[in-house]
Each structure stands twice: as C-alpha cells, then as structure tokens.
C-alpha positions, 0 to 999 in steps of 0.5 A: 499500500505505502511501500512505493510511496515511501520508497520501500522494497518491502514492509519495514514493520511486518509482524511476521518474524524475519531474521533479515530485520533482526536488530541487536539491542544489548539484550538481544546481542547477549542472548545471541552470544549465549545461544552461540556459546550453548551450541559450541559448548554442547549445553544440554538445555538452553532457556531463553525467555521474554515477554510476548513480542520481544523478538525471541522467535526472530532471534532463534530464526537468525541463529538457525540461519547461521548454522552450517551443515554440521548441525541438524535442527529439529523445530517445534514452533507452537508447543501446547499443553494438549501436546499428545505423544512427545516423541511423535512431535520430536520425530516429526520435527526431524523429518522422521517416520512416527506413524503407527509406532509404539512408544518403545519403537519411537524411542528406539528410532530416535535413539538410532537417529541421534547415534547416526548423526553423532557418527557423522560428526553432526550435532543435533539440536531440538528447539521448542518455541512457546515452551511455557505451554508444556506441561510438567510431565512433558518437561520431564520427558524432555529431561529423560531424552537428554539422557541419551549420550555418546561417550562424554558427548551430549548428542542432543541439545535442547533450546526452549523459548518461552514467555516469563511463565516458563521461568516460574514453572522451572523453579517448581520443586518437581522440576529441580532435576530439570533445572539442574541441567540448564546450562544457559538461562537468559531473559530478553529485556525490552528496548529502551528509548534509544534502542527503540529509535535505533530499531525503527531506523534499522528496519526502515534502512533494511526495507530500503527506505529513509532512516529519518522517515520517523522524526525524533518525537515520533520515535519517542512516541513509539517507545511510549506506546510500546514500552519497548516491545518490538512487536508493538513497535512494529504494529504502531509504526506500520499504522503510522505509515498507513496514516502518513500515506493516506494524508500524503505526508513525507515524514512521520511525526508525533502528531501522526502517532497521536492520530493513530492512538486516538483512533485506537482509543475510539475503537476501544470505546465503541467495543466497550459500549453495549449495542442497542437491542442486546439484553441488558444486565440486571440493574446493580450487578457487579458486571454492569458496574464493571462495564460502566466503569470500563466505558467511562474510563475509555470515554474519558481517555478519548475525550482527554486526547481530543481536548489536548489534540485541539489545544496543543498541536504544537506540543504533540509529544507532551500530550502523548506523555499525559494520555491514558494510552490504549493497548496495541 
C-alpha cells in the first residue's frame, strides 16, 4: 500500500518474524552470544525467555540461519499443553517416520537417529518455541530424552523459548532435576528509548527506505506506546505509515502517532459500549458496574486526547506523555 510511496522494497514493520530485520539491542546481542556459546559448548538445555513480542522467535530464526551443515535442527514452533505423544512431535520435527509406532519403537528410532548423526560428526539440536505451554510431565520427558549420550558427548541439545511463565514453572520443586541441567538461562529485556529509535531506523534502512522517515518525537512516541516491545513497535509504526500515506505526509511525526492512538482509543470505546437491542444486565450487578466503569474510563481517555489534540498541536509529544494510552 505505502511501500512505493515511501520508497520501500518491502514492509519495514511486518509482524511476521524475519531474521533479515533482526536488530541487536544489548539484551538481544547477549542472548545471541549465549545461544552461540550453548551450541559450541554442547549445553544440554538452553532457556531463553521474554515477554510476548520481544523478538525471541526472530532471534532463534537468525541463529538457525547461521548454522552450517554440521548441525541438524529439529523445530517445534507452537508447543501446547495438549501436546499428545512427545516423541511423535520430536520425530516429526526431524523429518522421521512416527506413524503407527509404539512408544518403545519411537524411542528406539530416535535413539538410532541421534547415534547416526553423532557418527557423522553432526550435532543435533531440538528447539521448542512457546515452551511455557508444556506440561510438567512433558518437561520431564524432555529431561529423560537428554539422557541419551555418546561417550562424554551430549548428542542432543535442547533450546526452549518461552514467555516469563516458563521461568516460574522451572522453579517448581518437581522440576529441580530439570533445572539442574540448564546450562544457559537468559531473559530478553525490552528496548529502551534509544534502542527503540535505533530499531525503527534499522528496519527502515533494511526495507530500503529513509532512516529519518520517523522524526525524533515520533520515535519517542513509539517507545511510549510500546514500552519497548518490538512487536508493538512494529504494529504502531506500520499503522503510522498507513496514516502518513493516506494524508500524503513525507515524514512521520508525533502528531501522526497521536492520530493513530486516538483512533485506537475510539475503537476501544465503541467495543466497550453495549449495542442497542442486546439484553441488558440486571440493574446493580457487579458486571454492569464493571462495564460502566470500563466505558467511562475509555470515554474519558478519548475525550482527554481530543481536548489536548485541539489545544496543543504544537506540543504533540507532551500530550502523548499525559494520555491514558490504549493497548496495541
């Protein structure tokens, strides 16, 4: 839509994980270094956690792309509590036949695969994304799989990527043996304000555009709206580009970011307002009071934004600091 207008070869702020756009903040660079170390040192378990949208998947994809032919990768992208038979998923991740086999046969097939890879001087790595969804029983099964060794070498390395809940789960007493096998454990931090600005410029440049398309106040606005979470930065900046294109703007300013924010707040207000014709809750119920409070809060936020937007257009970034920001 706006790509040709702003001179991009592709969308700079897509929500899909793309290793080509990886920006290494201090925290992300440390995580990448630890991942590299874990592979080189044949660590049994590596755990990388971070908030939703912090860039864990993008980082892991980048790491996988750097692997040479001596590393065999198995990837499980969306772990779930209703995981079913773990060994079937593991064999599927490595492209092995898993159908119509007993658990013993599945284990034997995987064991033979690992020993065969080891004989070829290949390291085998199983990477599981969204690992916070795994049950305690499944994590224990993974620990048992890690017992497959050859001489003094770890023939299977495992990388778990997950949200902060994974760290809490691994501290439970029943997973003490699992925790003792974790060689590398790191939590990705959000970007700070300076990193957010550099992140935006980086993605604009990679997409073939002008790195100064977003002015400093727009970058500051993106940081305040996203709290430094990369995926939310992408969402906010992508919308800002749509607004800028629609208004024939050559640069994205804090004023445009405010428009995005105000429209988002208005959408939330409409969503919180009951539609006519629907059955009403009995007067005085807690649910009705909660709904009314939510509507009032969103309505007040929108009214405040509109009032500030009309009276202080020359100080957009100052208004943004005062807003009750909607969730993106």
